[in-house]
N, C-alpha and C positions, 0 to 999 in steps of 0.2 A: 493571340499566341497561344496555343495549346501544347501541353506538355504532356506526355505519358509517363507514368511511374508506376513501380510497383504498389503493394500494399503498403499504408502509410503505418508508421510506429507510433504508438500510442502509451503514454504513461496516465494512470488515474490514480491521483493521491486520495487516500480514504483516512480520516482521523480515528484511529483504533479506539478512541474513548466514545466514538458516536456509532459504531457498528457492534452489533453482538454477534462475534463468531462462535459464541458457546453453543447456538443451535445445531451446528454444524460437526461438532467435535464427536468421535465415536470412540468410546474406550477400547482400546487395544485388548487382546490380538484380534478383536472381530474383523471381520472383512471390509476394507476401507473403501465405501462407495465414492465414486466422482461426485464433485460440488460443483454444482453450478450456481454463479450468482447472476442478478441480473441489477443492473445499476442505471440508474437516472443520472447522468451527466450533465446537468443544465438542460433539459428537457430532451436531450437524446439518449435513446434507450441503448443498452450495450448489453452483452452478455457474454460471460466468460465461464468455461468449464476447465477446472483443475483436476488432476490425477487425484484421489482421496489422500493417500499417504503423504504425498508432496505438500497439498494444501496444509492437512494437520501440523504435520511437522514445522512448517513456518508459523503456524498460528502459536505453537507452544513457546516461540520465541518473541511473541508480541509483549512489550512492557508499556505501562499506562504512559500516555502523552506522546506515543511513536505515531509515525504515520505507515499505512500499510500502502504502499506504491504498487499497483498491478500494471505489469507492462507487457508489451505484445504488439501483433499486427493486426490492423483494422481490417476486417473484411467490409465488402459493401453491404451486407446484410447487418452490420453493427455487432458483429460478433468479434472478439479479440480472439486470434488464434496464436498458437504456441507461448502461451501465457506464462509469465513468470511473477514472482513476489519479492520485492525489497523492502524491507524494513529501515525505515529512515528515524533513528533515535530523536528524542526531543534534544533542541539546543540549550546547553547550560546557560541559565540566568547571568548576563554579565555584572563584572564586580562593581561595587558602589565606587563612583569615583570620591576620592578622598579631597578633602576643603585643602586649600593651598598651606595651612598651618600645619595640618595633619601630614601632608605629603613631606614637609621640609623635617617634621619630626621623624618620619619614617625613613627618612635618607640619611 
């Protein structure tokens, strides 16, 4: 069976700690050139281009331990169209479990 669909939507999570975004940050108020990233997603080459001002604004909000998730529509040539960035903050560590005696004392 063959099904014809539009462009697939993709989300590419990147660990902010593993990517050096400082190379593309331009001090304002200089002109903000577009930013093109080339990503190797498990052997699949992807290309994404962001408007400079929007990309840099998002990068200023990055905190250690978060994920930078690039989302958009995947074209046949491996380019992510209409890209957006979502920052996924790190999940807080779960509270340690109390021993039964400590749980009774806390209650």
